[in-house]
N, C-alpha and C positions, 0 to 999 in steps of 0.2 A: 026398387024391389030387390035387386040382387044384393044391396048392402044389408038388407034385413036378413037375407039368407046367409050372407057371409059372416055376420056377427056371431052367431052361435058356433060356427065352425072355428073361427078365430079364438073365441073364448075357450073352447074345448081343447084346442091345440096348445094354448098358453098355459092352461091349468094342468097339463100332464105332469105326473110325478118324475122325479129324477130317474134317468135310465130309459125313458120312453121317447127317445129322440126320433125314431122312425114314425111313430104314431103322431107326434107333435108336427113333424115335418109334413106328413100327408095332410093333416087338417089345415095347417097354415098355408100350404100350397093350394088347396081347394078354395080357401077363403080369398087368397090373392087372385086366383083365377076368376072368381065371381066379381071381385072388385074391379078388375081390369076390363071387364066387358063394356064398361062405360066408354072407353076410348074408341073402340070400333064403331059404336053407335053415334057418337058425337062427331067423329071425323067424317063419317060417311054422310051424315046430315048436313054438315058444312059444305062438303063437296057437292052435294045434290042441290043445295039452295043458291049457290053462288055461280056466276057465269064462269066459263072456263078460263077466260083471260084474267080473272081476279082471284083465282083460287090460291095462288102462292102468297099474295099479299094478305088474303083473308086468314090463311092458316098462320102467317107470321104474326098478325095482330092477335089472333086467338092465343098463340103460344106466349106472346109477350104479356098479354093480360093475365093468363093463368099463372105464369111464373112471377110476375110482378105482384099480383094480389095473393096468390096462394103460397108460393115458396118464399116470398120476401116478407110479407106482412103476417102470414100465418103464425110463424114462430114468435113473432113479436107480440101478437095479440094473445096467443095461448100461453106464452111464457110469462107474460106480465099480468095474467088474469088474477083475480082475487083468490082463486083456489090454490094456485101454485105458490103465491106469496105467503098465504096463511098456513099451508100445510107443510112447507119445507122446514127442515130442522134448522135450529139456529146455527150460525157460523161458529167455527172453532175459534178459541182465543188465540191471539198471536203468541208465538213461542217467545220465551224470555231471551233477552240479549245475553250473549256469552262474554262479550268484551265491551269495554267502555270506548267512547269515541276517541279519547286521548291515548289509549294503549295501542301499540302496533299489533296488527293481526299476524297470524302465522304465515300468511301469504306474503306480506311485506317483508318479513324476515328472510324469506327465500330469495328475494330479488336483489 
């Protein structure tokens, strides 16, 4: 639910005109604050459900799973999605070669 409340704040912050840095910063900070409420709820729920002698290992497994799935595979999945591949501009052509392979370059004359 907090992500739904944070989305309009983030959009309003991003869509500010040039020169409205203070307003953009305020709205983006509020959106970030709403999005990070997730952490306190999840961490306290994990600590409440797990026995005291297993809390460290449980949090380590949780962090490993979140970083392995979210931070590692997230960019791979979103970066190679159909949307990004089809909406990206075409790559620039290679620059023309200035010297032939048989001609010495300026660097080789200096040595």
